[in-house]
C-alpha positions as CSV (number, residue, x, y, z in Angstrom):
1,M,130.6,107.0,124.6
2,I,128.9,108.5,121.5
3,G,128.0,111.6,123.3
4,K,126.8,113.2,126.5
5,G,123.7,111.6,127.9
6,L,124.0,108.4,125.8
7,N,125.3,105.4,127.4
8,A,126.5,103.7,124.2
9,T,130.0,102.9,123.0
10,P,131.0,103.3,119.4
11,M,130.8,99.6,118.8
12,E,127.4,99.4,120.4
13,A,126.3,102.2,118.1
14,F,127.4,100.1,115.1
15,F,125.5,97.1,116.5
16,L,122.4,99.2,117.0
17,M,122.5,100.5,113.4
18,V,122.8,96.9,112.1
19,L,120.0,95.7,114.3
20,N,117.6,98.3,112.9
21,D,116.0,95.6,110.9
22,P,112.8,93.6,111.5
23,V,114.8,90.4,111.2
24,S,116.6,89.0,114.3
25,L,120.3,88.6,113.8
26,S,122.9,86.5,115.5
27,G,126.2,87.9,116.7
28,S,128.1,86.5,113.7
29,E,125.5,88.0,111.3
30,I,125.9,91.4,113.0
31,V,129.7,91.3,112.7
32,Q,129.5,90.1,109.0
33,N,127.1,93.0,108.3
34,I,129.5,95.5,109.8
35,R,132.4,94.0,107.8
36,D,130.4,94.0,104.5
37,N,129.1,97.5,104.8
38,L,132.1,99.3,106.3
39,G,134.8,97.3,104.5
40,L,136.8,96.8,107.6
41,D,139.6,94.3,107.9
42,W,139.1,94.2,111.6
43,T,135.9,93.2,113.5
44,P,135.4,92.3,117.1
45,S,136.3,88.7,118.1
46,P,133.4,86.4,119.0
47,G,134.2,86.9,122.7
48,A,134.2,90.7,122.3
49,T,131.0,90.5,120.2
50,Y,129.1,88.7,122.9
51,K,130.4,91.1,125.6
52,I,129.1,94.0,123.6
53,L,125.7,92.3,123.1
54,Q,125.5,91.4,126.8
55,S,126.3,95.1,127.7
56,M,123.6,96.3,125.3
57,E,121.1,93.9,126.7
58,K,121.8,95.1,130.3
59,K,121.3,98.7,129.1
60,G,117.9,97.7,127.7
61,F,118.9,98.5,124.0
62,I,118.4,94.9,122.7
63,Q,116.6,91.7,123.6
64,E,117.8,88.2,123.0
65,T,115.7,85.7,121.2
66,T,116.4,82.3,119.8
67,K,115.6,80.6,116.5
68,K,115.8,77.0,115.4
69,E,118.1,76.2,112.5
70,G,119.1,73.1,110.7
71,R,117.8,69.5,110.9
72,E,118.7,69.1,114.5
73,D,116.7,72.2,115.5
74,Q,119.9,73.8,116.8
75,R,119.0,76.9,118.8
76,I,120.8,80.1,117.8
77,R,120.8,83.3,119.9
78,T,119.5,86.3,117.9
79,Y,118.9,89.9,118.8
80,N,116.4,92.6,118.2
81,L,116.2,96.3,119.2
82,T,113.9,97.1,122.1
83,A,111.8,100.3,122.2
84,K,114.7,102.0,124.1
85,G,117.1,100.9,121.4
86,K,114.8,102.3,118.7
87,E,114.4,105.5,120.6
88,I,118.1,106.3,120.9
89,L,119.1,105.1,117.4
90,P,118.2,108.4,115.6
91,I,120.2,110.3,118.2
92,I,123.2,108.1,117.8
93,T,123.1,108.2,114.0
94,S,122.8,112.0,114.0
95,R,125.9,112.2,116.3
96,I,127.9,109.8,114.1
97,L,126.9,111.9,111.0
98,K,128.1,115.1,112.7
99,I,131.4,113.4,113.5
100,A,131.7,112.3,109.8
101,L,130.9,115.7,108.5
102,F,133.5,117.3,110.9
103,A,136.1,114.8,109.8
104,D,135.3,115.5,106.1
105,S,135.5,119.3,106.6
106,C,138.8,119.4,108.5
107,C,140.6,116.3,107.3
108,P,140.5,115.8,103.5
109,N,141.7,112.5,102.2
110,L,145.3,112.1,101.0
111,S,144.5,113.4,97.5
112,G,143.5,116.7,99.0
113,E,139.8,116.3,98.2
114,K,136.8,115.7,100.4
115,S,135.5,112.1,100.3
116,D,132.6,111.3,98.0
117,S,131.0,109.1,100.6
118,I,130.4,112.1,102.9
119,R,128.8,114.1,100.0
120,I,126.4,111.2,99.5
121,I,125.5,111.3,103.2
122,R,124.8,115.0,102.9
123,I,122.5,114.5,100.0
124,D,120.5,111.8,101.9
125,Q,120.0,113.8,105.0
């Protein structure tokens, strides 16, 4: 869990941050966004992705929608934040920022210097 009183796992927190967009996204678009923005070699499998989305929907953080795509009007499941998801997002991002700042202060990178990315986050607060 991301913190006391919040019923969100770390992966759910990432998904919530990606879904903070007016455009509905599919599960694969969410995972691609995480991969592109975090530069991770690992991302959840399709099965894990849809379990995470299902859990988030049960918790009331997101709602499933569908959109038509392609010539055959194939329906694709997409997701948006609910009011509850939008309400907890600032709390989650604040807690993640605190974790990042703590890591930066006590665990410098291998060169012995603090990371530039954390300094950028501090400026943008």
